[in-house]
All heavy atoms as TSV, in Angstrom:
chain	resi	resn	atom	element	x	y	z
A	1	MET	N	N	-1.570	-46.702	-35.161
A	1	MET	CA	C	-1.592	-45.289	-34.868
A	1	MET	C	C	-0.152	-44.799	-34.720
A	1	MET	O	O	0.616	-45.381	-33.974
A	1	MET	CB	C	-2.378	-45.073	-33.584
A	1	MET	CG	C	-2.640	-43.660	-33.274
A	1	MET	SD	S	-3.806	-43.691	-31.891
A	1	MET	CE	C	-4.140	-42.035	-31.754
A	2	ARG	N	N	0.185	-43.742	-35.419
A	2	ARG	CA	C	1.544	-43.216	-35.386
A	2	ARG	C	C	1.708	-42.237	-34.244
A	2	ARG	O	O	0.817	-41.446	-33.933
A	2	ARG	CB	C	1.858	-42.459	-36.672
A	2	ARG	CG	C	2.249	-43.364	-37.799
A	2	ARG	CD	C	2.591	-42.600	-39.042
A	2	ARG	NE	N	3.539	-41.526	-38.780
A	2	ARG	CZ	C	3.793	-40.550	-39.627
A	2	ARG	NH1	N	3.154	-40.494	-40.764
A	2	ARG	NH2	N	4.672	-39.633	-39.334
A	3	ALA	N	N	2.865	-42.277	-33.636
A	3	ALA	CA	C	3.186	-41.312	-32.591
A	3	ALA	C	C	3.671	-40.028	-33.249
A	3	ALA	O	O	4.356	-40.055	-34.267
A	3	ALA	CB	C	4.274	-41.870	-31.680
A	4	ILE	N	N	3.294	-38.910	-32.694
A	4	ILE	CA	C	3.724	-37.623	-33.237
A	4	ILE	C	C	5.146	-37.354	-32.749
A	4	ILE	O	O	5.405	-37.302	-31.555
A	4	ILE	CB	C	2.769	-36.497	-32.796
A	4	ILE	CG1	C	1.370	-36.775	-33.340
A	4	ILE	CG2	C	3.267	-35.152	-33.281
A	4	ILE	CD1	C	0.340	-35.800	-32.864
A	5	ARG	N	N	6.057	-37.192	-33.700
A	5	ARG	CA	C	7.450	-36.982	-33.330
A	5	ARG	C	C	7.714	-35.536	-32.932
A	5	ARG	O	O	8.576	-35.271	-32.118
A	5	ARG	CB	C	8.364	-37.363	-34.488
A	5	ARG	CG	C	8.400	-38.833	-34.728
A	5	ARG	CD	C	9.416	-39.148	-35.766
A	5	ARG	NE	N	9.484	-40.586	-35.942
A	5	ARG	CZ	C	10.256	-41.185	-36.796
A	5	ARG	NH1	N	11.030	-40.481	-37.581
A	5	ARG	NH2	N	10.266	-42.490	-36.894
A	6	PHE	N	N	7.036	-34.627	-33.545
A	6	PHE	CA	C	7.260	-33.211	-33.270
A	6	PHE	C	C	5.976	-32.614	-32.700
A	6	PHE	O	O	5.099	-32.189	-33.458
A	6	PHE	CB	C	7.666	-32.468	-34.544
A	6	PHE	CG	C	8.914	-33.019	-35.172
A	6	PHE	CD1	C	8.849	-33.762	-36.338
A	6	PHE	CD2	C	10.143	-32.792	-34.587
A	6	PHE	CE1	C	9.996	-34.264	-36.912
A	6	PHE	CE2	C	11.296	-33.292	-35.160
A	6	PHE	CZ	C	11.229	-34.032	-36.325
A	7	PRO	N	N	5.827	-32.583	-31.377
A	7	PRO	CA	C	4.571	-32.073	-30.802
A	7	PRO	C	C	4.363	-30.583	-31.066
A	7	PRO	O	O	3.266	-30.078	-30.937
A	7	PRO	CB	C	4.713	-32.361	-29.310
A	7	PRO	CG	C	6.164	-32.549	-29.081
A	7	PRO	CD	C	6.758	-33.022	-30.370
A	8	GLY	N	N	5.403	-29.875	-31.466
A	8	GLY	CA	C	5.262	-28.448	-31.736
A	8	GLY	C	C	4.507	-28.163	-33.015
A	8	GLY	O	O	3.914	-27.097	-33.168
A	9	ILE	N	N	4.513	-29.109	-33.962
A	9	ILE	CA	C	3.845	-28.891	-35.247
A	9	ILE	C	C	2.328	-28.757	-35.076
A	9	ILE	O	O	1.739	-27.809	-35.586
A	9	ILE	CB	C	4.215	-29.998	-36.253
A	9	ILE	CG1	C	5.700	-29.859	-36.605
A	9	ILE	CG2	C	3.360	-29.908	-37.503
A	9	ILE	CD1	C	6.238	-30.958	-37.483
A	10	PRO	N	N	1.650	-29.653	-34.346
A	10	PRO	CA	C	0.208	-29.450	-34.141
A	10	PRO	C	C	-0.089	-28.158	-33.365
A	10	PRO	O	O	-1.065	-27.468	-33.653
A	10	PRO	CB	C	-0.236	-30.673	-33.344
A	10	PRO	CG	C	0.786	-31.708	-33.629
A	10	PRO	CD	C	2.064	-30.961	-33.843
A	11	ALA	N	N	0.767	-27.823	-32.413
A	11	ALA	CA	C	0.558	-26.584	-31.654
A	11	ALA	C	C	0.713	-25.376	-32.561
A	11	ALA	O	O	-0.049	-24.411	-32.468
A	11	ALA	CB	C	1.541	-26.515	-30.486
A	12	LEU	N	N	1.675	-25.414	-33.456
A	12	LEU	CA	C	1.886	-24.317	-34.401
A	12	LEU	C	C	0.698	-24.199	-35.348
A	12	LEU	O	O	0.236	-23.094	-35.639
A	12	LEU	CB	C	3.186	-24.549	-35.177
A	12	LEU	CG	C	3.622	-23.446	-36.115
A	12	LEU	CD1	C	3.884	-22.166	-35.328
A	12	LEU	CD2	C	4.870	-23.858	-36.869
A	13	ALA	N	N	0.185	-25.332	-35.808
A	13	ALA	CA	C	-0.984	-25.315	-36.684
A	13	ALA	C	C	-2.197	-24.734	-35.966
A	13	ALA	O	O	-2.969	-23.969	-36.554
A	13	ALA	CB	C	-1.287	-26.734	-37.166
A	14	LEU	N	N	-2.350	-25.057	-34.689
A	14	LEU	CA	C	-3.454	-24.510	-33.905
A	14	LEU	C	C	-3.317	-22.999	-33.754
A	14	LEU	O	O	-4.295	-22.268	-33.865
A	14	LEU	CB	C	-3.505	-25.181	-32.526
A	14	LEU	CG	C	-4.604	-24.701	-31.590
A	14	LEU	CD1	C	-5.977	-25.016	-32.178
A	14	LEU	CD2	C	-4.453	-25.323	-30.226
A	15	CYS	N	N	-2.096	-22.523	-33.543
A	15	CYS	CA	C	-1.867	-21.073	-33.427
A	15	CYS	C	C	-2.241	-20.360	-34.722
A	15	CYS	O	O	-2.841	-19.289	-34.696
A	15	CYS	CB	C	-0.418	-20.791	-33.062
A	15	CYS	SG	S	-0.009	-21.234	-31.378
A	16	PHE	N	N	-1.889	-20.946	-35.873
A	16	PHE	CA	C	-2.254	-20.334	-37.145
A	16	PHE	C	C	-3.765	-20.335	-37.334
A	16	PHE	O	O	-4.335	-19.368	-37.828
A	16	PHE	CB	C	-1.579	-21.070	-38.313
A	16	PHE	CG	C	-0.159	-20.670	-38.519
A	16	PHE	CD1	C	0.848	-21.617	-38.458
A	16	PHE	CD2	C	0.198	-19.349	-38.771
A	16	PHE	CE1	C	2.168	-21.275	-38.647
A	16	PHE	CE2	C	1.517	-18.986	-38.965
A	16	PHE	CZ	C	2.512	-19.944	-38.901
A	17	ALA	N	N	-4.443	-21.405	-36.927
A	17	ALA	CA	C	-5.891	-21.488	-37.075
A	17	ALA	C	C	-6.589	-20.448	-36.203
A	17	ALA	O	O	-7.538	-19.797	-36.633
A	17	ALA	CB	C	-6.375	-22.895	-36.725
A	18	ILE	N	N	-6.099	-20.268	-34.992
A	18	ILE	CA	C	-6.699	-19.277	-34.090
A	18	ILE	C	C	-6.407	-17.867	-34.595
A	18	ILE	O	O	-7.245	-16.987	-34.546
A	18	ILE	CB	C	-6.185	-19.473	-32.651
A	18	ILE	CG1	C	-6.732	-20.780	-32.092
A	18	ILE	CG2	C	-6.568	-18.295	-31.769
A	18	ILE	CD1	C	-6.174	-21.155	-30.742
A	19	GLY	N	N	-5.207	-17.651	-35.109
A	19	GLY	CA	C	-4.824	-16.332	-35.605
A	19	GLY	C	C	-5.574	-15.947	-36.858
A	19	GLY	O	O	-5.680	-14.764	-37.192
A	20	ALA	N	N	-6.119	-16.915	-37.590
A	20	ALA	CA	C	-6.841	-16.634	-38.818
A	20	ALA	C	C	-8.263	-16.147	-38.537
A	20	ALA	O	O	-8.928	-15.657	-39.432
A	20	ALA	CB	C	-6.871	-17.878	-39.696
A	21	CYS	N	N	-8.747	-16.285	-37.328
A	21	CYS	CA	C	-10.098	-15.878	-36.982
A	21	CYS	C	C	-10.167	-14.366	-36.780
A	21	CYS	O	O	-9.228	-13.755	-36.293
A	21	CYS	CB	C	-10.554	-16.565	-35.696
A	21	CYS	SG	S	-10.629	-18.348	-35.844
A	22	THR	N	N	-11.282	-13.793	-37.154
A	22	THR	CA	C	-11.519	-12.371	-36.904
A	22	THR	C	C	-12.854	-12.226	-36.199
A	22	THR	O	O	-13.737	-13.086	-36.325
A	22	THR	CB	C	-11.546	-11.565	-38.214
A	22	THR	OG1	O	-12.583	-12.076	-39.049
A	22	THR	CG2	C	-10.209	-11.631	-38.922
A	23	ALA	N	N	-12.982	-11.153	-35.462
A	23	ALA	CA	C	-14.237	-10.889	-34.759
A	23	ALA	C	C	-14.564	-9.407	-34.869
A	23	ALA	O	O	-13.683	-8.557	-34.744
A	23	ALA	CB	C	-14.123	-11.292	-33.301
A	24	GLU	N	N	-15.813	-9.122	-35.141
A	24	GLU	CA	C	-16.261	-7.740	-35.217
A	24	GLU	C	C	-17.346	-7.535	-34.166
A	24	GLU	O	O	-18.251	-8.348	-34.026
A	24	GLU	CB	C	-16.818	-7.442	-36.603
A	24	GLU	CG	C	-15.750	-7.495	-37.682
A	24	GLU	CD	C	-16.311	-7.145	-39.045
A	24	GLU	OE1	O	-17.368	-6.492	-39.109
A	24	GLU	OE2	O	-15.697	-7.544	-40.041
A	25	VAL	N	N	-17.263	-6.432	-33.444
A	25	VAL	CA	C	-18.232	-6.132	-32.400
A	25	VAL	C	C	-19.386	-5.376	-33.035
A	25	VAL	O	O	-19.202	-4.297	-33.609
A	25	VAL	CB	C	-17.576	-5.290	-31.276
A	25	VAL	CG1	C	-18.609	-4.927	-30.224
A	25	VAL	CG2	C	-16.418	-6.038	-30.676
A	26	GLU	N	N	-20.583	-5.932	-32.964
A	26	GLU	CA	C	-21.753	-5.283	-33.538
A	26	GLU	C	C	-22.400	-4.328	-32.546
A	26	GLU	O	O	-22.880	-3.274	-32.914
A	26	GLU	CB	C	-22.755	-6.343	-33.979
A	26	GLU	CG	C	-22.233	-7.220	-35.100
A	26	GLU	CD	C	-23.213	-8.315	-35.460
A	26	GLU	OE1	O	-24.343	-8.312	-34.937
A	26	GLU	OE2	O	-22.847	-9.182	-36.264
A	27	ASP	N	N	-22.428	-4.719	-31.268
A	27	ASP	CA	C	-23.025	-3.876	-30.235
A	27	ASP	C	C	-22.050	-3.823	-29.076
A	27	ASP	O	O	-21.685	-4.857	-28.524
A	27	ASP	CB	C	-24.367	-4.475	-29.791
A	27	ASP	CG	C	-25.073	-3.598	-28.770
A	27	ASP	OD1	O	-24.708	-2.415	-28.638
A	27	ASP	OD2	O	-26.000	-4.101	-28.105
A	28	GLU	N	N	-21.603	-2.610	-28.723
A	28	GLU	CA	C	-20.607	-2.473	-27.662
A	28	GLU	C	C	-21.135	-2.855	-26.294
A	28	GLU	O	O	-20.378	-3.158	-25.396
A	28	GLU	CB	C	-20.075	-1.038	-27.628
A	28	GLU	CG	C	-19.252	-0.691	-28.846
A	28	GLU	CD	C	-18.672	0.691	-28.773
A	28	GLU	OE1	O	-18.681	1.284	-27.669
A	28	GLU	OE2	O	-18.209	1.183	-29.797
A	29	GLY	N	N	-22.422	-2.836	-26.126
A	29	GLY	CA	C	-23.002	-3.195	-24.842
A	29	GLY	C	C	-22.899	-2.048	-23.842
A	29	GLY	O	O	-22.365	-0.983	-24.122
A	30	LYS	N	N	-23.418	-2.282	-22.637
A	30	LYS	CA	C	-23.434	-1.252	-21.606
A	30	LYS	C	C	-23.363	-1.945	-20.258
A	30	LYS	O	O	-23.969	-2.991	-20.063
A	30	LYS	CB	C	-24.723	-0.440	-21.717
A	30	LYS	CG	C	-24.850	0.643	-20.701
A	30	LYS	CD	C	-26.169	1.362	-20.855
A	30	LYS	CE	C	-26.406	2.262	-19.662
A	30	LYS	NZ	N	-27.772	2.751	-19.607
A	31	ALA	N	N	-22.610	-1.359	-19.355
A	31	ALA	CA	C	-22.529	-1.903	-18.005
A	31	ALA	C	C	-23.882	-1.723	-17.322
A	31	ALA	O	O	-24.578	-0.737	-17.553
A	31	ALA	CB	C	-21.441	-1.202	-17.217
A	32	PRO	N	N	-24.271	-2.653	-16.474
A	32	PRO	CA	C	-25.569	-2.528	-15.803
A	32	PRO	C	C	-25.557	-1.392	-14.782
A	32	PRO	O	O	-24.520	-1.032	-14.236
A	32	PRO	CB	C	-25.746	-3.881	-15.115
A	32	PRO	CG	C	-24.365	-4.386	-14.921
A	32	PRO	CD	C	-23.579	-3.875	-16.088
A	33	ASP	N	N	-26.738	-0.824	-14.556
A	33	ASP	CA	C	-26.878	0.197	-13.523
A	33	ASP	C	C	-26.978	-0.509	-12.176
A	33	ASP	O	O	-27.786	-1.420	-12.000
A	33	ASP	CB	C	-28.145	1.038	-13.759
A	33	ASP	CG	C	-28.045	1.856	-15.032
A	33	ASP	OD1	O	-26.916	2.257	-15.380
A	33	ASP	OD2	O	-29.087	2.085	-15.674
A	34	VAL	N	N	-26.148	-0.080	-11.248
A	34	VAL	CA	C	-26.119	-0.702	-9.932
A	34	VAL	C	C	-26.362	0.374	-8.887
A	34	VAL	O	O	-25.759	1.438	-8.927
A	34	VAL	CB	C	-24.751	-1.383	-9.677
A	34	VAL	CG1	C	-24.703	-1.997	-8.300
A	34	VAL	CG2	C	-24.483	-2.426	-10.738
A	35	GLU	N	N	-27.231	0.077	-7.936
A	35	GLU	CA	C	-27.517	1.024	-6.859
A	35	GLU	C	C	-27.125	0.369	-5.540
A	35	GLU	O	O	-27.545	-0.741	-5.242
A	35	GLU	CB	C	-29.006	1.365	-6.851
A	35	GLU	CG	C	-29.351	2.457	-5.874
A	35	GLU	CD	C	-30.820	2.835	-5.968
A	35	GLU	OE1	O	-31.390	2.765	-7.068
A	35	GLU	OE2	O	-31.381	3.174	-4.912
A	36	VAL	N	N	-26.308	1.071	-4.776
A	36	VAL	CA	C	-25.842	0.541	-3.505
A	36	VAL	C	C	-26.398	1.415	-2.396
A	36	VAL	O	O	-26.274	2.627	-2.422
A	36	VAL	CB	C	-24.294	0.533	-3.451
A	36	VAL	CG1	C	-23.815	-0.001	-2.132
A	36	VAL	CG2	C	-23.740	-0.279	-4.599
A	37	LYS	N	N	-26.998	0.767	-1.400
A	37	LYS	CA	C	-27.564	1.505	-0.275
A	37	LYS	C	C	-26.978	0.984	1.023
A	37	LYS	O	O	-26.927	-0.225	1.239
A	37	LYS	CB	C	-29.076	1.328	-0.215
A	37	LYS	CG	C	-29.815	1.925	-1.356
A	37	LYS	CD	C	-31.306	1.716	-1.165
A	37	LYS	CE	C	-32.078	2.301	-2.314
A	37	LYS	NZ	N	-33.514	2.109	-2.177
A	38	GLY	N	N	-26.542	1.891	1.871
A	38	GLY	CA	C	-26.133	1.574	3.234
A	38	GLY	C	C	-25.371	0.286	3.401
A	38	GLY	O	O	-24.683	-0.186	2.519
A	39	GLY	N	N	-25.513	-0.272	4.583
A	39	GLY	CA	C	-24.833	-1.506	4.897
A	39	GLY	C	C	-24.112	-1.377	6.226
A	39	GLY	O	O	-24.076	-0.305	6.833
A	40	GLU	N	N	-23.552	-2.442	6.688
A	40	GLU	CA	C	-22.833	-2.437	7.959
A	40	GLU	C	C	-21.526	-3.197	7.804
A	40	GLU	O	O	-21.439	-4.158	7.049
A	40	GLU	CB	C	-23.642	-3.149	9.046
A	40	GLU	CG	C	-24.869	-2.438	9.483
A	40	GLU	CD	C	-25.561	-3.191	10.621
A	40	GLU	OE1	O	-24.967	-4.154	11.154
A	40	GLU	OE2	O	-26.680	-2.818	10.958
A	41	MET	N	N	-20.563	-2.750	8.544
A	41	MET	CA	C	-19.320	-3.506	8.622
A	41	MET	C	C	-19.548	-4.662	9.584
A	41	MET	O	O	-20.293	-4.527	10.557
A	41	MET	CB	C	-18.188	-2.614	9.151
A	41	MET	CG	C	-17.767	-1.519	8.198
A	41	MET	SD	S	-17.028	-2.152	6.693
A	41	MET	CE	C	-15.547	-2.886	7.325
A	42	PRO	N	N	-18.942	-5.788	9.347
A	42	PRO	CA	C	-19.124	-6.917	10.255
A	42	PRO	C	C	-18.445	-6.655	11.598
A	42	PRO	O	O	-17.426	-5.968	11.667
A	42	PRO	CB	C	-18.454	-8.077	9.522
A	42	PRO	CG	C	-17.491	-7.442	8.584
A	42	PRO	CD	C	-18.087	-6.127	8.218
A	43	GLN	N	N	-19.019	-7.174	12.647
A	43	GLN	CA	C	-18.425	-7.055	13.974
A	43	GLN	C	C	-17.339	-8.118	14.098
A	43	GLN	O	O	-17.591	-9.303	13.884
A	43	GLN	CB	C	-19.488	-7.273	15.060
A	43	GLN	CG	C	-20.563	-6.205	15.085
A	43	GLN	CD	C	-20.006	-4.876	15.571
A	43	GLN	OE1	O	-19.058	-4.831	16.337
A	43	GLN	NE2	N	-20.602	-3.791	15.107
A	44	VAL	N	N	-16.128	-7.686	14.434
A	44	VAL	CA	C	-15.008	-8.606	14.531
A	44	VAL	C	C	-14.336	-8.399	15.881
A	44	VAL	O	O	-14.002	-7.280	16.254
A	44	VAL	CB	C	-13.981	-8.361	13.400
A	44	VAL	CG1	C	-12.808	-9.298	13.523
A	44	VAL	CG2	C	-14.646	-8.503	12.045
A	45	ASP	N	N	-14.176	-9.480	16.622
A	45	ASP	CA	C	-13.487	-9.431	17.906
A	45	ASP	C	C	-12.096	-10.022	17.702
A	45	ASP	O	O	-11.956	-11.211	17.425
A	45	ASP	CB	C	-14.264	-10.220	18.959
A	45	ASP	CG	C	-13.625	-10.117	20.328
A	45	ASP	OD1	O	-12.856	-9.155	20.557
A	45	ASP	OD2	O	-13.889	-10.992	21.164
A	46	VAL	N	N	-11.077	-9.182	17.817
A	46	VAL	CA	C	-9.715	-9.621	17.553
A	46	VAL	C	C	-8.915	-9.586	18.851
A	46	VAL	O	O	-8.886	-8.586	19.550
A	46	VAL	CB	C	-9.040	-8.710	16.509
A	46	VAL	CG1	C	-7.605	-9.131	16.264
A	46	VAL	CG2	C	-9.826	-8.728	15.212
A	47	ASP	N	N	-8.292	-10.718	19.166
A	47	ASP	CA	C	-7.379	-10.777	20.300
A	47	ASP	C	C	-5.966	-10.902	19.745
A	47	ASP	O	O	-5.557	-11.979	19.302
A	47	ASP	CB	C	-7.691	-11.990	21.193
A	47	ASP	CG	C	-9.067	-11.875	21.825
A	47	ASP	OD1	O	-9.464	-10.735	22.149
A	47	ASP	OD2	O	-9.730	-12.914	21.983
A	48	PRO	N	N	-5.205	-9.806	19.743
A	48	PRO	CA	C	-3.866	-9.877	19.166
A	48	PRO	C	C	-2.960	-10.774	19.997
A	48	PRO	O	O	-3.072	-10.856	21.211
A	48	PRO	CB	C	-3.380	-8.427	19.182
A	48	PRO	CG	C	-4.218	-7.748	20.197
A	48	PRO	CD	C	-5.512	-8.468	20.251
A	49	ALA	N	N	-2.052	-11.456	19.323
A	49	ALA	CA	C	-1.103	-12.338	19.995
A	49	ALA	C	C	-0.002	-11.506	20.643
A	49	ALA	O	O	0.264	-10.374	20.253
A	49	ALA	CB	C	-0.503	-13.308	18.985
A	50	ASP	N	N	0.639	-12.075	21.655
A	50	ASP	CA	C	1.779	-11.409	22.284
A	50	ASP	C	C	2.995	-11.616	21.394
A	50	ASP	O	O	3.396	-12.751	21.109
A	50	ASP	CB	C	2.052	-11.996	23.673
A	50	ASP	CG	C	0.930	-11.670	24.647
A	50	ASP	OD1	O	0.290	-10.616	24.464
A	50	ASP	OD2	O	0.691	-12.466	25.567
A	51	VAL	N	N	3.577	-10.521	20.968
A	51	VAL	CA	C	4.737	-10.579	20.090
A	51	VAL	C	C	5.888	-9.867	20.768
A	51	VAL	O	O	5.762	-8.711	21.159
A	51	VAL	CB	C	4.444	-9.919	18.726
A	51	VAL	CG1	C	5.662	-9.955	17.827
A	51	VAL	CG2	C	3.260	-10.589	18.054
A	52	ASN	N	N	6.990	-10.573	20.922
A	52	ASN	CA	C	8.185	-9.960	21.493
A	52	ASN	C	C	9.148	-9.650	20.367
A	52	ASN	O	O	9.616	-10.539	19.664
A	52	ASN	CB	C	8.856	-10.922	22.483
A	52	ASN	CG	C	7.973	-11.190	23.683
A	52	ASN	OD1	O	7.251	-10.312	24.124
A	52	ASN	ND2	N	8.014	-12.407	24.187
A	53	VAL	N	N	9.441	-8.376	20.237
A	53	VAL	CA	C	10.353	-7.936	19.196
A	53	VAL	C	C	11.630	-7.476	19.862
A	53	VAL	O	O	11.601	-6.706	20.816
A	53	VAL	CB	C	9.741	-6.792	18.363
A	53	VAL	CG1	C	10.720	-6.319	17.300
A	53	VAL	CG2	C	8.438	-7.230	17.737
A	54	GLY	N	N	12.758	-7.950	19.346
A	54	GLY	CA	C	14.025	-7.543	19.939
A	54	GLY	C	C	15.165	-7.789	18.973
A	54	GLY	O	O	14.974	-8.138	17.815
A	55	THR	N	N	16.363	-7.602	19.474
A	55	THR	CA	C	17.542	-7.837	18.648
A	55	THR	C	C	18.414	-8.884	19.315
A	55	THR	O	O	18.335	-9.106	20.519
A	55	THR	CB	C	18.356	-6.538	18.472
A	55	THR	OG1	O	18.757	-6.059	19.755
A	55	THR	CG2	C	17.537	-5.468	17.774
A	56	ASP	N	N	19.245	-9.508	18.493
A	56	ASP	CA	C	20.153	-10.527	19.000
A	56	ASP	C	C	21.479	-10.347	18.284
A	56	ASP	O	O	21.514	-10.014	17.094
A	56	ASP	CB	C	19.586	-11.919	18.738
A	56	ASP	CG	C	20.400	-13.001	19.426
A	56	ASP	OD1	O	21.178	-12.669	20.334
A	56	ASP	OD2	O	20.249	-14.173	19.038
A	57	THR	N	N	22.559	-10.541	18.981
A	57	THR	CA	C	23.878	-10.420	18.383
A	57	THR	C	C	24.452	-11.804	18.179
A	57	THR	O	O	24.419	-12.647	19.077
A	57	THR	CB	C	24.817	-9.614	19.319
A	57	THR	OG1	O	24.210	-8.349	19.586
A	57	THR	CG2	C	26.157	-9.399	18.675
A	58	SER	N	N	24.947	-12.035	16.974
A	58	SER	CA	C	25.581	-13.312	16.693
A	58	SER	C	C	26.797	-13.065	15.798
A	58	SER	O	O	26.883	-12.066	15.099
A	58	SER	CB	C	24.611	-14.282	16.019
A	58	SER	OG	O	24.137	-13.724	14.816
A	59	THR	N	N	27.737	-13.985	15.842
A	59	THR	CA	C	28.960	-13.867	15.065
A	59	THR	C	C	28.870	-14.804	13.876
A	59	THR	O	O	28.529	-15.977	14.011
A	59	THR	CB	C	30.180	-14.250	15.927
A	59	THR	OG1	O	30.201	-13.406	17.084
A	59	THR	CG2	C	31.468	-14.093	15.156
A	60	VAL	N	N	29.186	-14.264	12.707
A	60	VAL	CA	C	29.161	-15.047	11.476
A	60	VAL	C	C	30.589	-15.131	10.970
A	60	VAL	O	O	31.253	-14.118	10.770
A	60	VAL	CB	C	28.262	-14.389	10.415
A	60	VAL	CG1	C	28.295	-15.177	9.117
A	60	VAL	CG2	C	26.847	-14.253	10.934
A	61	VAL	N	N	31.073	-16.341	10.759
A	61	VAL	CA	C	32.420	-16.541	10.268
A	61	VAL	C	C	32.387	-16.489	8.744
A	61	VAL	O	O	31.643	-17.223	8.108
A	61	VAL	CB	C	32.977	-17.904	10.738
A	61	VAL	CG1	C	34.377	-18.118	10.196
A	61	VAL	CG2	C	32.955	-17.981	12.251
A	62	THR	N	N	33.200	-15.589	8.168
A	62	THR	CA	C	33.271	-15.464	6.718
A	62	THR	C	C	34.661	-15.863	6.245
A	62	THR	O	O	35.651	-15.649	6.954
A	62	THR	CB	C	32.977	-14.017	6.278
A	62	THR	OG1	O	33.904	-13.143	6.914
A	62	THR	CG2	C	31.569	-13.607	6.648
A	63	PRO	N	N	34.751	-16.422	5.056
A	63	PRO	CA	C	36.066	-16.829	4.558
A	63	PRO	C	C	36.899	-15.611	4.158
A	63	PRO	O	O	36.371	-14.577	3.775
A	63	PRO	CB	C	35.745	-17.688	3.336
A	63	PRO	CG	C	34.405	-17.231	2.889
A	63	PRO	CD	C	33.688	-16.791	4.130
A	64	GLU	N	N	38.213	-15.775	4.239
A	64	GLU	CA	C	39.113	-14.704	3.826
A	64	GLU	C	C	39.409	-14.897	2.350
A	64	GLU	O	O	39.753	-15.997	1.895
A	64	GLU	CB	C	40.412	-14.770	4.627
A	64	GLU	CG	C	41.350	-13.640	4.319
A	64	GLU	CD	C	42.600	-13.708	5.174
A	64	GLU	OE1	O	42.503	-14.080	6.348
A	64	GLU	OE2	O	43.678	-13.402	4.617
A	65	VAL	N	N	39.279	-13.828	1.580
A	65	VAL	CA	C	39.478	-13.898	0.139
A	65	VAL	C	C	40.603	-12.949	-0.239
A	65	VAL	O	O	40.569	-11.770	0.101
A	65	VAL	CB	C	38.186	-13.511	-0.617
A	65	VAL	CG1	C	38.402	-13.547	-2.118
A	65	VAL	CG2	C	37.039	-14.409	-0.209
A	66	ASN	N	N	41.608	-13.465	-0.939
A	66	ASN	CA	C	42.711	-12.652	-1.422
A	66	ASN	C	C	42.553	-12.467	-2.923
A	66	ASN	O	O	42.516	-13.432	-3.682
A	66	ASN	CB	C	44.057	-13.326	-1.128
A	66	ASN	CG	C	44.322	-13.408	0.361
A	66	ASN	OD1	O	44.001	-12.490	1.112
A	66	ASN	ND2	N	44.890	-14.519	0.801
A	67	VAL	N	N	42.483	-11.238	-3.361
A	67	VAL	CA	C	42.323	-10.926	-4.772
A	67	VAL	C	C	43.555	-10.168	-5.224
A	67	VAL	O	O	43.900	-9.125	-4.674
A	67	VAL	CB	C	41.052	-10.078	-5.012
A	67	VAL	CG1	C	40.900	-9.743	-6.485
A	67	VAL	CG2	C	39.824	-10.795	-4.482
A	68	GLU	N	N	44.217	-10.705	-6.238
A	68	GLU	CA	C	45.399	-10.045	-6.794
A	68	GLU	C	C	45.075	-9.599	-8.202
A	68	GLU	O	O	44.502	-10.365	-8.983
A	68	GLU	CB	C	46.596	-11.015	-6.792
A	68	GLU	CG	C	47.020	-11.416	-5.402
A	68	GLU	CD	C	48.206	-12.380	-5.436
A	68	GLU	OE1	O	48.810	-12.559	-6.498
A	68	GLU	OE2	O	48.479	-12.955	-4.386
A	69	PRO	N	N	45.444	-8.365	-8.575
A	69	PRO	CA	C	45.174	-7.909	-9.926
A	69	PRO	C	C	45.962	-8.708	-10.950
A	69	PRO	O	O	47.085	-9.141	-10.689
A	69	PRO	CB	C	45.597	-6.451	-9.916
A	69	PRO	CG	C	46.348	-6.225	-8.660
A	69	PRO	CD	C	46.094	-7.353	-7.756
A	70	GLN	N	N	45.351	-8.881	-12.114
A	70	GLN	CA	C	46.010	-9.635	-13.169
A	70	GLN	C	C	47.067	-8.759	-13.825
A	70	GLN	O	O	46.822	-7.588	-14.128
A	70	GLN	CB	C	44.967	-10.064	-14.206
A	70	GLN	CG	C	45.490	-10.963	-15.265
A	70	GLN	CD	C	44.382	-11.390	-16.219
A	70	GLN	OE1	O	43.399	-10.692	-16.375
A	70	GLN	NE2	N	44.568	-12.520	-16.849
A	71	LYS	N	N	48.265	-9.301	-14.051
A	71	LYS	CA	C	49.351	-8.560	-14.657
A	71	LYS	C	C	49.198	-8.598	-16.168
A	71	LYS	O	O	48.944	-9.643	-16.753
A	71	LYS	CB	C	50.698	-9.156	-14.253
A	71	LYS	CG	C	50.954	-9.043	-12.778
A	71	LYS	CD	C	52.273	-9.640	-12.416
A	71	LYS	CE	C	52.488	-9.538	-10.902
A	71	LYS	NZ	N	53.749	-10.134	-10.498
A	72	ASN	N	N	49.387	-7.421	-16.816
A	72	ASN	CA	C	49.296	-7.333	-18.274
A	72	ASN	C	C	50.623	-7.778	-18.887
A	72	ASN	O	O	51.684	-7.351	-18.437
A	72	ASN	CB	C	48.977	-5.912	-18.707
A	72	ASN	CG	C	47.573	-5.522	-18.325
A	72	ASN	OD1	O	46.689	-6.362	-18.234
A	72	ASN	ND2	N	47.354	-4.245	-18.091
A	73	PRO	N	N	50.592	-8.590	-19.923
A	73	PRO	CA	C	51.869	-9.035	-20.538
A	73	PRO	C	C	52.550	-7.953	-21.335
A	73	PRO	O	O	52.092	-7.021	-21.776
A	73	PRO	CB	C	51.479	-10.190	-21.447
A	73	PRO	CG	C	49.990	-10.153	-21.591
A	73	PRO	CD	C	49.471	-9.283	-20.497
């Protein structure tokens, strides 16, 4: 059994085979009639968690960058 050296070739052949197919719709069909009556929302008991929101100050050390314009010759 030979190993396939170029796996893209079978994939390309498959794409051409799929692209050669055509389909014609004979009957467009119709969505079913649906009737919805009443209903209830589920009862949900929610205990929210304690969340503390605040701010904090911190110092971030950043490197110093010196940029000099390039001189034109």
